[in-house]
C-alpha positions as CSV (number, residue, x, y, z in Angstrom):
1,M,-18.7,4.0,-8.3
2,N,-15.3,2.7,-8.5
3,N,-13.9,6.5,-8.1
4,I,-15.0,6.4,-4.3
5,L,-12.2,4.5,-2.4
6,E,-13.0,2.0,0.2
7,I,-17.0,2.1,-0.9
8,E,-18.7,-0.8,0.9
9,F,-22.0,-2.3,-0.4
10,Q,-24.5,-2.7,2.3
11,N,-27.5,-4.1,1.2
12,Q,-30.0,-4.2,-1.9
13,H,-33.9,-3.7,-1.6
14,N,-35.6,-4.1,-4.9
15,E,-33.9,-1.9,-7.4
16,M,-32.2,0.1,-4.8
17,L,-28.7,-0.4,-3.8
18,F,-27.3,0.7,-0.5
19,Y,-23.6,1.7,0.1
20,T,-21.4,3.0,2.9
21,V,-18.9,5.8,2.2
22,P,-16.5,6.4,4.9
23,Y,-16.1,9.5,6.6
24,V,-13.4,11.6,5.1
25,S,-12.4,14.9,6.4
26,T,-12.4,18.2,4.4
27,D,-8.4,18.5,4.6
28,S,-8.5,15.2,2.3
29,S,-8.6,15.6,-1.6
30,F,-11.8,13.4,-1.3
31,N,-14.9,14.6,0.8
32,L,-18.5,14.8,1.0
33,A,-18.6,17.3,-2.1
34,R,-16.5,15.0,-4.1
35,V,-19.0,12.1,-3.4
36,F,-22.0,14.7,-4.8
37,Q,-19.9,15.2,-7.8
38,I,-19.2,11.9,-8.7
39,L,-23.3,10.6,-8.0
40,N,-24.1,13.9,-10.2
41,Q,-22.0,12.6,-12.9
42,R,-23.4,9.2,-12.7
43,K,-26.9,10.5,-13.0
44,E,-26.0,12.9,-16.1
45,L,-24.7,9.5,-17.8
46,K,-27.8,7.6,-16.9
47,Y,-25.8,5.4,-14.7
48,I,-28.1,6.0,-12.0
49,E,-31.3,7.2,-11.8
50,S,-31.6,8.9,-8.3
51,C,-29.5,9.0,-5.3
52,S,-29.4,10.3,-1.8
53,V,-26.8,10.6,0.8
54,S,-27.7,10.5,4.8
55,Q,-25.6,10.7,7.7
56,T,-25.1,7.4,9.8
57,S,-27.3,7.8,13.2
58,L,-25.7,7.1,16.5
59,E,-28.1,4.0,16.8
60,Q,-26.9,2.6,13.6
61,I,-23.2,3.0,14.7
62,L,-23.8,1.3,18.0
63,V,-25.8,-1.5,16.2
64,Q,-22.8,-1.8,14.1
65,L,-20.3,-2.1,17.1
66,A,-22.5,-4.6,19.0
67,G,-22.9,-6.8,16.0
68,K,-18.9,-6.9,15.6
69,D,-18.4,-7.5,19.2
70,E,-20.8,-10.6,18.8
71,K,-18.5,-11.7,16.1
72,Q,-15.2,-11.7,18.0
């Protein structure tokens, strides 16, 4: 997934890998449509079996911010 700038590996559970892709505005040359395009290309090439994209919840954001605050 090296075509996605600033992608961040988060976790692995069994054979599933979880990544965070930062929000990019629609004005950018790289947006959510581009993420789907790259994922579908990888799927067609058999690099990945399946994928899904989900939006971060407010609760997840608050937990991440609280974790960063505790580290400081």
